[in-house]
C-alpha distance (Angstrom), angle and dihedral (degrees) to the residues before:
residue distance angle dihedral
X1 . . .
X2 3.82 . .
X3 3.82 122.9 .
X4 3.90 88.1 -112.1
X5 3.78 90.4 55.3
X6 3.78 91.1 50.9
X7 3.85 92.9 50.4
X8 3.83 95.8 42.1
X9 3.71 131.0 78.6
X10 3.84 87.7 -142.1
X11 3.80 127.3 17.2
X12 3.84 121.2 178.5
X13 3.85 120.1 -170.0
X14 3.83 124.0 -169.8
X15 3.83 93.3 -31.1
X16 3.79 115.4 -173.0
X17 3.70 124.4 -179.7
X18 3.78 130.0 -174.2
X19 3.74 137.8 -164.9
X20 3.72 103.2 -156.1
X21 3.82 106.4 -56.1
X22 3.76 94.0 -16.3
X23 3.88 117.7 93.2
X24 3.89 109.1 -145.9
X25 3.81 100.1 177.5
X26 3.78 117.9 41.1
X27 3.87 111.1 -159.7
X28 3.82 99.4 -45.2
X29 3.83 115.3 -170.8
X30 3.91 129.7 177.3
X31 3.85 141.8 127.8
X32 3.79 130.5 -134.8
X33 3.87 113.7 -155.2
X34 3.77 116.6 -138.2
X35 3.73 115.3 -87.2
X36 3.80 96.3 15.7
X37 3.81 130.5 113.7
X38 3.88 117.7 -125.1
X39 3.81 117.6 -166.6
X40 3.74 116.0 -157.0
X41 3.79 113.5 -153.4
X42 3.84 130.6 -170.2
X43 3.71 141.2 129.4
X44 3.71 128.6 -105.5
X45 3.78 111.7 -56.4
X46 3.80 93.4 13.6
X47 3.80 95.1 121.2
X48 3.80 98.8 -110.0
X49 3.88 92.5 122.3
X50 3.78 89.6 50.4
X51 3.81 90.0 49.5
X52 3.80 90.2 53.0
X53 3.70 95.3 48.3
X54 3.88 88.7 50.5
X55 3.80 92.3 50.6
X56 3.89 92.0 54.9
X57 3.74 93.1 44.2
X58 3.81 98.4 -109.7
X59 3.86 94.3 113.9
X60 3.88 120.2 51.6
X61 3.76 116.5 -128.9
X62 3.83 123.1 -122.9
X63 3.79 93.4 -152.5
X64 3.73 139.4 -24.9
X65 3.77 135.3 60.7
X66 3.80 133.7 -74.2
X67 3.71 112.7 -172.6
X68 3.84 115.6 -165.9
X69 3.83 117.0 178.0
X70 3.71 90.2 -13.9
X71 3.79 96.7 -50.5
X72 3.88 128.6 105.2
X73 3.86 100.7 -127.1
X74 3.85 89.0 -170.3
X75 3.80 88.1 73.0
X76 3.78 99.2 37.8
X77 3.79 126.7 115.0
X78 3.85 116.1 -118.4
X79 3.83 89.8 -105.2
X80 3.87 93.5 53.1
X81 3.81 90.0 44.0
X82 3.78 88.9 53.8
X83 3.84 88.9 53.6
X84 3.74 92.6 52.5
X85 3.70 93.4 47.2
X86 3.86 87.6 61.5
X87 3.84 85.5 66.5
X88 3.82 96.2 54.4
X89 3.86 129.3 59.9
X90 3.83 125.6 -150.6
X91 3.77 125.7 -157.7
X92 3.82 106.3 -164.5
X93 3.83 126.8 -145.3
X94 3.79 106.7 -91.7
X95 3.79 89.9 17.9
X96 3.83 96.3 -95.3
X97 3.87 91.9 -137.0
X98 3.79 118.1 169.0
X99 3.79 105.4 -103.2
X100 3.76 94.8 -151.8
X101 3.75 92.0 55.4
X102 3.85 128.9 75.8
X103 3.83 116.6 -116.5
X104 3.78 88.1 -103.2
X105 3.82 93.3 51.3
X106 3.73 90.3 50.9
X107 3.83 92.4 54.1
X108 3.82 90.5 44.3
X109 3.79 93.7 51.8
X110 3.84 99.7 85.8
X111 3.80 89.8 46.1
X112 3.75 93.2 52.9
X113 3.87 93.8 44.0
X114 3.84 97.7 44.4
X115 3.81 107.6 27.9
X116 3.73 141.4 55.5
X117 3.80 93.2 -140.9
X118 3.86 121.8 141.7
X119 3.75 114.5 -98.8
X120 3.82 89.9 -118.2
X121 3.82 89.9 56.7
X122 3.77 92.5 47.3
X123 3.80 88.4 54.1
X124 3.76 93.5 51.8
X125 3.86 89.9 49.6
X126 3.76 91.2 47.5
X127 3.81 93.1 52.2
X128 3.87 90.4 45.0
X129 3.79 92.2 52.8
X130 3.80 92.7 47.9
X131 3.82 89.0 50.6
X132 3.86 91.2 51.3
X133 3.84 90.8 57.1
X134 3.77 95.0 42.9
X135 3.81 99.4 -101.9
X136 3.80 101.6 110.4
X137 3.75 109.2 155.7
X138 3.91 95.7 20.7
X139 3.83 95.3 99.7
X140 3.77 94.2 110.3
X141 3.67 96.8 46.2
X142 3.88 119.8 105.3
X143 3.79 117.3 -127.7
X144 3.80 91.2 -113.1
X145 3.80 87.8 63.7
X146 3.77 93.7 58.0
X147 3.78 128.9 87.1
X148 3.84 120.2 -121.5
X149 3.75 93.9 -96.1
X150 3.76 92.8 47.5
X151 3.80 90.7 53.3
X152 3.63 89.7 53.3
X153 3.80 91.6 53.2
X154 3.85 93.0 46.5
X155 3.84 86.9 52.5
X156 3.79 90.0 54.2
X157 3.77 92.0 47.6
X158 3.87 88.0 54.0
X159 3.83 90.5 48.8
X160 3.77 89.4 50.8
X161 3.79 94.9 49.0
X162 3.78 94.9 97.2
X163 3.85 94.9 45.5
X164 3.83 93.0 -113.8
X165 3.75 123.6 -157.1
X166 3.83 93.0 -146.5
X167 3.89 123.8 36.1
X168 3.83 123.7 -163.4
X169 3.72 125.1 -158.0
X170 3.84 123.5 -165.5
X171 3.80 110.0 -158.1
X172 3.95 95.2 -36.1
X173 3.81 92.2 -176.7
X174 3.75 99.8 44.2
X175 3.80 113.8 128.2
X176 3.77 94.5 5.8
X177 3.85 125.3 119.6
X178 3.84 114.3 -115.3
X179 3.80 97.1 -98.7
X180 3.91 93.6 48.7
X181 3.91 88.0 45.5
X182 3.75 91.9 53.2
X183 3.87 86.0 54.9
X184 3.71 91.5 55.7
X185 3.85 90.5 48.1
X186 3.81 89.2 52.4
X187 3.81 90.0 50.9
X188 3.76 92.5 53.0
X189 3.78 89.9 50.5
X190 3.84 91.0 47.8
X191 3.78 93.8 50.2
X192 3.74 91.4 49.1
X193 3.86 93.7 51.4
X194 3.80 94.3 41.6
X195 3.84 98.6 46.8
X196 3.80 103.8 19.1
X197 3.76 90.5 -131.1
X198 3.74 127.9 168.9
X199 3.86 106.1 -117.3
X200 3.74 131.2 -165.8
X201 3.75 120.0 -164.3
X202 3.84 127.4 -170.0
X203 3.74 110.0 -161.9
X204 3.80 145.9 136.4
X205 3.81 92.0 -156.0
X206 3.81 103.1 110.7
X207 3.74 98.2 -169.9
X208 3.88 90.6 55.3
X209 3.82 90.9 43.4
X210 3.79 95.8 56.0
X211 3.79 90.1 45.6
X212 3.73 103.6 50.6
X213 3.96 102.7 27.9
X214 3.75 129.6 101.0
X215 3.75 87.9 -176.2
X216 3.80 136.3 -6.5
X217 3.72 143.2 -162.6
X218 3.76 130.7 -153.5
X219 3.81 117.9 -145.6
X220 3.78 122.9 -161.0
X221 3.80 126.3 178.4
X222 3.86 91.3 -14.0
X223 3.78 95.0 -50.2
X224 3.81 133.1 98.3
X225 3.73 106.5 -121.3
X226 3.80 97.9 175.8
X227 3.85 136.8 11.1
X228 3.73 133.5 167.5
X229 3.79 142.6 91.4
X230 3.77 122.4 -34.8
X231 3.75 92.4 -96.4
X232 3.84 92.6 48.9
X233 3.76 89.8 50.8
X234 3.92 91.2 50.3
X235 3.67 88.7 51.0
X236 3.73 99.5 50.4
X237 3.81 118.2 122.2
X238 3.87 94.4 -165.2
X239 3.72 106.3 130.5
X240 3.79 95.8 -132.4
X241 3.76 92.8 45.2
X242 3.86 89.2 53.0
X243 3.77 90.7 48.7
X244 3.78 91.5 52.8
X245 3.83 98.1 42.1
X246 3.93 93.0 42.2
X247 3.80 91.9 43.6
X248 3.77 95.0 -125.1
X249 3.73 113.4 174.5
X250 3.82 122.8 -122.8
X251 3.89 106.9 -93.4
X252 3.73 125.0 -118.9
X253 3.73 112.5 -102.2
X254 3.81 92.1 -109.2
X255 3.85 90.7 53.8
X256 3.78 95.6 46.5
X257 3.82 98.4 103.4
X258 3.83 90.5 49.0
X259 3.80 89.8 46.2
X260 3.83 91.9 53.8
X261 3.77 90.3 47.7
X262 3.80 90.1 52.2
X263 3.79 91.8 50.8
X264 3.81 99.8 43.2
X265 3.75 102.7 27.4
X266 3.81 89.9 -127.6
X267 3.75 127.6 123.3
X268 3.84 114.3 -115.0
X269 3.76 114.7 -116.5
X270 3.75 118.6 -91.1
X271 3.70 117.0 -106.7
X272 3.84 111.0 -141.4
């Protein structure tokens, strides 16, 4: 294991992932220092969701290394991977709450499945987690009775149930109005400050990204094309980075040469 992997909460080296004959991730490498928030940016089909699934052990690697808490999960047995997953939390896009369970039962589920705690202790932890995300008193509600933002918060409470060292968010602001989305951003910042957790957020919401990130990376067609601090990303002159950050639409085929000239400042080659 490299020194970077030892010092980081997450360290990825030359990660490649295939679906059948198609390679989705092409030699991805990066580090996430302990206690920092990394935002993974990318458009639809860029590979960011595959990267997230790989980091939490839901997608097998084709090759490369994925060090989580000092262990390469790419080489773990399923039993060891299950133990590692107990130290990470995952807030899925849309919440992914069980509709047949109350909010409280959703939060209790990981504790009942993975610990030997007394039920009275589980109930105390559940109420504490709901209070931490601003849902005190909502334990008896069904998910169908919650707003979109409340479902997201309930999902975070469930992800926090086992006191994870690393917390993953998949599109936490998706489908929310700007005010509710800002509340989720504030919650992420609050959790980081209070618990000093390492947080990984996959999003395409630029306002959220620049608010919550210590660092970010932009993935395009399975490759990292830029990574660094917020300031470094803002200062990038890479054409695809500027297209993403400046919200420039994909060009029509007939305009492609002029589009490239606009981004690069270079004249397109003459066609004789």
